[in-house]
Backbone as numpy.savetxt, mean C-alpha at the origin, in Angstrom:
# Nx Ny Nz CAx CAy CAz Cx Cy Cz
-12.68 -1.30 20.34 -13.52 0.03 20.29 -12.67 1.09 20.27
-11.34 1.07 20.32 -10.46 2.27 20.39 -10.30 2.79 18.99
-10.56 4.12 18.77 -10.54 4.81 17.43 -9.19 4.62 16.67
-8.07 4.74 17.45 -6.71 4.43 16.91 -6.58 3.10 16.32
-7.12 2.06 17.07 -7.01 0.75 16.59 -7.97 0.63 15.22
-8.99 1.10 15.29 -9.97 0.96 14.10 -9.36 1.64 13.09
-8.73 2.85 13.09 -8.15 3.57 11.97 -6.87 2.78 11.45
-6.16 2.27 12.34 -4.90 1.51 11.82 -5.42 0.25 11.23
-6.42 -0.46 11.67 -7.00 -1.61 10.85 -7.46 -1.20 9.64
-8.18 -0.07 9.47 -8.46 0.44 8.16 -7.41 0.62 7.26
-6.31 1.26 7.71 -5.10 1.54 6.87 -4.62 0.28 6.43
-4.53 -0.89 7.22 -4.04 -2.15 6.81 -4.95 -2.77 5.85
-6.34 -2.60 5.90 -7.28 -3.05 4.95 -7.13 -2.29 3.67
-6.89 -1.13 3.65 -6.74 -0.15 2.39 -5.50 -0.60 1.69
-4.36 -0.64 2.42 -2.99 -0.94 1.88 -3.19 -2.31 1.11
-3.80 -3.25 1.80 -3.81 -4.63 1.18 -4.76 -4.48 -0.03
-5.96 -3.86 0.02 -6.83 -3.72 -1.06 -6.09 -3.14 -2.25
-5.42 -1.98 -2.09 -4.68 -1.30 -3.17 -3.53 -2.19 -3.59
-2.89 -2.95 -2.80 -1.78 -3.67 -3.25 -2.21 -4.85 -4.31
-3.20 -5.67 -3.69 -3.67 -6.84 -4.47 -4.48 -6.31 -5.70
-5.40 -5.42 -5.41 -6.25 -4.94 -6.55 -5.35 -4.05 -7.66
-4.55 -3.26 -7.08 -3.89 -2.24 -7.97 -2.58 -2.87 -8.42
-1.61 -3.07 -7.50 -0.31 -3.40 -7.93 -0.26 -4.76 -8.50
-1.01 -5.74 -8.04 -0.91 -7.18 -8.64 -1.82 -7.40 -9.66
-2.86 -6.64 -9.86 -3.79 -6.96 -10.85 -3.90 -5.89 -12.00
-3.93 -4.64 -11.61 -4.19 -3.56 -12.67 -2.96 -2.98 -13.18
-1.97 -2.77 -12.35 -0.73 -2.09 -12.92 -0.07 -2.99 -13.89
0.12 -4.23 -13.73 0.84 -5.01 -14.80 0.05 -4.90 -16.22
-1.19 -4.71 -16.25 -2.01 -4.58 -17.38 -1.74 -3.18 -17.93
-1.73 -2.20 -17.21 -1.42 -0.86 -17.79 -0.07 -0.79 -18.15
0.95 -1.40 -17.44 2.35 -1.37 -17.95 2.55 -2.07 -19.28
1.88 -3.23 -19.47 1.95 -3.95 -20.62 1.31 -3.34 -21.79
-0.08 -2.92 -21.56 -0.81 -2.47 -22.69 -0.48 -1.01 -23.08
-0.46 -0.12 -22.04 -0.14 1.25 -22.48 1.29 1.67 -22.58
2.17 1.03 -21.74 3.60 1.46 -21.94 4.40 0.47 -22.76
3.82 -0.65 -23.07 4.48 -1.67 -23.80 5.75 -2.26 -22.98
5.62 -2.46 -21.71 6.58 -3.00 -20.88 6.41 -4.49 -20.78
7.45 -5.26 -21.07 7.48 -6.72 -21.09 7.51 -7.28 -19.62
7.28 -8.47 -19.53 7.27 -9.12 -18.11 8.59 -9.02 -17.51
9.64 -9.19 -18.20 11.03 -9.20 -17.73 11.39 -7.79 -17.16
11.08 -6.83 -17.95 11.35 -5.44 -17.50 10.47 -4.97 -16.35
9.21 -5.45 -16.38 8.29 -5.18 -15.30 8.84 -5.82 -14.08
9.22 -7.05 -14.09 9.72 -7.63 -12.92 10.96 -7.04 -12.50
11.89 -6.57 -13.29 12.98 -5.93 -12.88 12.75 -4.66 -12.13
11.81 -3.83 -12.56 11.51 -2.59 -11.99 10.88 -2.87 -10.65
10.03 -4.00 -10.53 9.57 -4.31 -9.23 10.62 -4.72 -8.25
11.54 -5.44 -8.75 12.69 -6.00 -7.96 13.45 -4.86 -7.37
13.86 -3.80 -8.31 14.58 -2.66 -7.87 13.73 -1.98 -6.76
12.50 -1.83 -7.01 11.62 -1.12 -6.00 11.71 -1.86 -4.72
11.65 -3.20 -4.73 11.76 -4.02 -3.44 13.05 -3.82 -2.77
14.10 -3.85 -3.49 15.40 -3.60 -2.74 15.47 -2.26 -2.08
14.85 -1.24 -2.75 14.78 0.15 -2.24 13.91 0.12 -0.94
12.87 -0.58 -0.96 11.92 -0.71 0.16 12.67 -1.43 1.23
13.47 -2.41 0.88 14.21 -3.19 2.02 15.20 -2.26 2.58
15.89 -1.42 1.84 16.89 -0.44 2.44 16.23 0.48 3.35
14.99 0.97 3.08 14.26 1.91 3.86 13.62 1.32 5.10
13.44 -0.02 5.30 12.69 -0.47 6.23 13.37 -0.38 7.60
14.62 -0.42 7.80 15.36 -0.31 9.11 15.19 1.06 9.52
15.70 2.10 8.61 15.62 3.41 9.24 14.12 3.81 9.57
13.14 3.39 8.86 11.76 3.72 9.24 11.37 3.08 10.56
11.95 1.98 10.91 11.62 1.37 12.23 12.18 2.10 13.27
13.50 2.68 12.97 14.17 3.55 14.00 13.31 4.88 14.25
12.82 5.42 13.17 12.15 6.61 13.26 10.77 6.36 13.96
10.17 5.28 13.68 8.91 4.98 14.38 9.19 4.75 15.81
10.27 4.19 16.14 10.63 3.93 17.64 10.92 5.29 18.31
11.55 6.07 17.55 11.96 7.40 18.26 10.87 8.47 18.23
10.16 8.63 17.18 9.20 9.74 17.11 7.77 9.19 17.19
7.51 8.06 17.21 6.17 7.54 17.22 5.61 6.96 16.00
4.72 6.03 16.19 4.26 5.24 15.00 3.49 6.14 14.09
2.62 7.13 14.61 1.96 7.96 13.62 2.75 8.77 12.73
3.92 9.16 13.23 4.81 10.00 12.38 5.27 9.23 11.17
5.14 7.92 11.23 5.58 7.04 10.10 4.38 6.65 9.42
3.31 6.21 10.00 2.14 5.62 9.33 1.43 6.70 8.33
1.29 7.77 8.95 0.46 8.82 8.06 1.06 9.23 6.86
2.43 9.68 6.83 3.10 10.00 5.42 3.29 8.84 4.67
3.57 7.62 5.31 3.76 6.49 4.34 2.46 6.06 3.69
1.43 6.14 4.41 0.04 5.80 3.76 -0.18 6.76 2.71
-0.02 8.11 2.95 -0.35 9.02 1.88 0.53 8.92 0.70
1.73 8.68 0.97 2.69 8.48 -0.31 2.36 7.32 -0.94
2.01 6.18 -0.30 1.62 4.93 -0.94 0.38 5.10 -1.81
-0.57 5.95 -1.34 -1.71 6.30 -2.26 -1.18 7.18 -3.37
-0.43 8.18 -3.08 -0.02 8.95 -4.26 0.91 8.21 -5.26
1.60 7.10 -4.82 2.37 6.29 -5.79 1.50 5.68 -6.67
0.23 5.39 -6.45 -0.61 4.78 -7.41 -0.84 5.78 -8.67
-0.89 6.99 -8.34 -1.02 8.04 -9.33 0.05 8.01 -10.30
1.38 7.82 -9.75 2.51 7.75 -10.67 2.33 6.62 -11.64
1.80 5.42 -11.21 1.62 4.36 -12.14 0.54 4.68 -13.16
-0.45 5.44 -12.77 -1.58 5.75 -13.67 -1.13 6.81 -14.80
-0.30 7.59 -14.50 -0.02 8.57 -15.37 1.40 8.61 -15.96
2.03 7.55 -15.74 3.47 7.37 -16.22 3.45 7.13 -17.69
4.54 7.69 -18.31 4.69 7.63 -19.86 5.75 6.85 -20.39
6.63 6.38 -19.61 7.78 5.68 -19.89 8.13 4.62 -18.97
9.19 3.79 -19.22 9.76 2.85 -18.49 10.47 3.50 -17.27
11.08 4.53 -17.39 11.72 5.31 -16.28 10.73 5.67 -15.22
9.48 6.13 -15.89 8.54 6.68 -14.86 7.96 5.42 -14.16
7.80 4.24 -14.90 7.28 3.04 -14.08 8.27 2.66 -13.16
9.59 2.68 -13.40 10.68 2.33 -12.50 10.50 3.24 -11.30
10.38 4.53 -11.44 10.27 5.42 -10.22 8.96 5.17 -9.55
7.91 4.91 -10.23 6.72 4.56 -9.43 6.95 3.30 -8.64
7.59 2.35 -9.11 7.88 1.14 -8.41 8.82 1.41 -7.16
9.64 2.27 -7.26 10.54 2.60 -6.08 9.84 3.38 -5.07
9.03 4.33 -5.58 8.29 5.15 -4.62 7.26 4.25 -3.76
6.45 3.46 -4.61 5.57 2.62 -3.93 6.29 1.73 -2.98
7.20 1.02 -3.30 8.02 0.07 -2.54 8.49 0.64 -1.25
9.16 1.79 -1.44 9.69 2.53 -0.25 8.54 2.85 0.75
7.44 3.44 0.21 6.44 3.86 1.04 5.71 2.79 1.78
5.50 1.62 1.03 4.84 0.55 1.62 5.80 -0.19 2.67
7.05 -0.15 2.41 7.95 -0.77 3.24 8.02 0.09 4.56
8.20 1.40 4.38 8.25 2.30 5.56 7.08 2.19 6.37
5.72 2.13 5.80 4.49 1.95 6.51 4.17 0.55 6.79
5.10 -0.33 6.59 4.64 -1.73 6.74 4.58 -2.32 8.10
5.51 -2.02 8.93 5.58 -2.52 10.39 4.88 -1.60 11.37
5.11 -0.26 11.13 4.47 0.59 12.12 3.04 0.46 12.32
2.18 0.20 11.39 0.87 -0.03 11.78 0.54 -1.28 12.62
1.25 -2.40 12.45 1.13 -3.43 13.25 1.60 -3.13 14.70
2.76 -2.45 14.70 3.26 -2.13 16.04 2.27 -1.21 16.78
1.59 -0.23 16.07 0.62 0.63 16.75 -0.57 -0.12 17.12
-1.03 -1.14 16.31 -2.08 -2.03 16.79 -1.81 -2.70 18.02
-0.58 -3.31 18.07 -0.10 -3.95 19.37 -0.03 -3.00 20.56
0.49 -1.87 20.27 0.48 -0.80 21.31 -0.81 -0.39 21.87
-1.81 -0.41 21.16 -3.23 -0.03 21.50 -3.95 -1.05 22.18
-3.52 -2.28 22.21 -4.28 -3.42 22.66 -4.31 -3.27 24.24
-5.60 -3.57 24.74 -5.54 -3.66 26.21 -4.78 -4.88 26.75
-4.37 -4.78 28.01 -3.64 -5.84 28.64 -4.36 -7.13 28.47
-3.69 -8.26 28.00 -4.38 -9.50 27.89 -5.07 -9.70 26.66
-5.14 -8.58 25.86 -5.90 -8.68 24.56 -4.99 -8.63 23.25
-3.71 -8.87 23.44 -2.81 -8.83 22.28 -3.19 -9.79 21.07
-3.48 -11.01 21.52 -3.81 -11.95 20.47 -5.04 -11.59 19.72
-6.13 -11.13 20.40 -7.35 -10.76 19.82 -7.16 -9.44 18.88
-6.37 -8.44 19.52 -6.09 -7.32 18.71 -5.32 -7.61 17.48
-4.36 -8.41 17.56 -3.55 -8.70 16.41 -4.14 -9.63 15.32
-5.00 -10.51 15.80 -5.78 -11.32 14.86 -6.76 -10.59 14.12
-7.39 -9.58 14.84 -8.48 -8.68 14.24 -7.76 -7.74 13.19
-6.56 -7.29 13.54 -5.82 -6.31 12.73 -5.41 -7.10 11.58
-4.98 -8.32 11.58 -4.56 -9.17 10.42 -5.69 -9.53 9.58
-6.85 -9.83 10.25 -8.09 -10.20 9.40 -8.49 -9.00 8.53
-8.38 -7.86 8.95 -8.61 -6.58 8.21 -7.78 -6.59 6.91
-6.56 -6.91 7.11 -5.59 -6.91 5.99 -5.92 -7.99 5.03
-6.20 -9.12 5.51 -6.67 -10.39 4.75 -7.82 -10.10 3.91
-8.82 -9.39 4.67 -10.13 -8.99 3.90 -9.80 -8.08 2.71
-8.84 -7.15 2.90 -8.43 -6.31 1.83 -7.77 -7.02 0.70
-7.02 -7.95 1.02 -6.34 -8.92 -0.03 -7.50 -9.61 -0.81
-8.48 -9.96 -0.33 -9.54 -10.62 -0.90 -10.46 -9.71 -1.80
-10.77 -8.52 -1.04 -11.86 -7.73 -1.63 -11.19 -6.75 -2.63
-9.94 -6.47 -2.52 -9.34 -5.53 -3.43 -9.33 -5.88 -4.86
-9.05 -7.09 -5.41 -9.06 -7.35 -6.73 -10.54 -7.45 -7.25
-11.36 -7.88 -6.47 -12.82 -7.86 -6.89 -13.34 -6.51 -6.99
-13.26 -5.69 -6.13 -13.81 -4.33 -6.18 -13.09 -3.47 -7.15
-11.72 -3.48 -7.19 -11.09 -2.63 -8.20 -11.36 -3.22 -9.62
-11.39 -4.65 -9.68 -11.67 -5.14 -11.00 -13.06 -4.79 -11.47
-14.00 -4.80 -10.66 -15.23 -4.28 -11.05 -15.28 -2.79 -11.55
-14.46 -1.98 -10.83 -14.40 -0.55 -11.27 -13.63 -0.58 -12.62
-12.66 -1.29 -12.83 -11.98 -1.50 -14.13 -13.00 -1.71 -15.24
-13.86 -2.75 -14.95 -14.93 -3.09 -16.00 -15.85 -1.90 -16.21
-16.21 -1.10 -15.24 -17.12 -0.03 -15.29 -16.58 1.22 -15.98
-15.33 1.48 -15.52 -14.72 2.77 -15.90 -13.33 2.85 -16.38
-12.71 1.69 -16.35 -11.28 1.59 -16.83 -10.33 1.59 -15.67
-9.00 1.17 -16.10 -8.04 1.05 -14.95 -7.61 2.31 -14.37
-7.58 3.31 -15.16 -7.04 4.55 -14.45 -8.12 5.07 -13.33
-9.44 4.85 -13.64 -10.35 5.28 -12.67 -10.17 4.39 -11.35
-9.94 3.22 -11.58 -9.82 2.07 -10.37 -8.65 2.55 -9.55
-7.51 2.81 -10.25 -6.30 3.22 -9.49 -6.41 4.67 -8.86
-7.09 5.58 -9.51 -7.18 6.91 -8.93 -8.19 6.72 -7.65
-9.30 5.90 -7.81 -10.11 5.73 -6.67 -9.49 5.13 -5.54
-8.58 3.99 -5.73 -7.85 3.36 -4.81 -7.02 4.31 -4.13
-6.24 5.17 -4.92 -5.31 6.07 -4.54 -5.97 7.10 -3.51
-7.10 7.63 -3.88 -7.90 8.59 -3.09 -8.31 8.07 -1.72
-8.86 6.78 -1.77 -9.27 6.22 -0.68 -8.00 5.92 0.35
-7.02 5.58 -0.21 -5.86 5.28 0.66 -5.25 6.66 1.30
-5.20 7.74 0.43 -4.87 9.04 0.88 -5.77 9.59 2.07
-7.00 9.40 1.72 -8.08 9.94 2.81 -7.95 9.02 4.04
-7.75 7.80 3.97 -7.60 6.93 5.14 -6.36 7.35 5.87
-5.17 7.40 5.19 -4.05 7.96 5.91 -4.15 9.28 6.39
-4.77 10.20 5.78 -5.05 11.49 6.42 -6.05 11.55 7.69
C-alpha cells in the first residue's frame, strides 16, 4: 500500500513492457525495413550497447548508494523512454548504434536501483512478498508489452507504438 513501492513497481512494469514490446519486437523490424540494417549489424549494435551498459552499472550502483535510489531511478527511466524516440526517428546505422548505447546505459543504470528501492520500502518481515510482487509486475510487463504494442503497431504503425511506449515510460518515471 506504500505509494513509493507502487510507483517503483509500475516503473518495473513499464520498463519490461517497453523492452519486450519495443526493443525485442518492434525495433528490429524498424531497423530492418526502414534502415536496411541486417541481423549481424543489428546484433553488433546491441552488443556494443550491452557492453556500454555493463560499464555503467557499477558506477550507477555507487551513485544510488551514495545519493539515494530515486536520484538514479527517475533520470534513468526518463532517459530509457527517450531512447525509444532515438530508435523511432533514426536515419542511419550510426543513429541506431547511438540509440542502442543510450538505451542500454539507461536501462542498466536504472536496472538494480528500482529493485533495491522496492526492498528498502518493504515492511519488516515482508521482503519476500514485496520482492515477489515487484518481480510479478515486471513479468506482467514482459507478457503484456508485445501484445499491447503489437496491437498498436497493427492499428497505427510501429512509430506510434514506440512513441506511446516512450511517453508512458517518461510519464511513469517523472
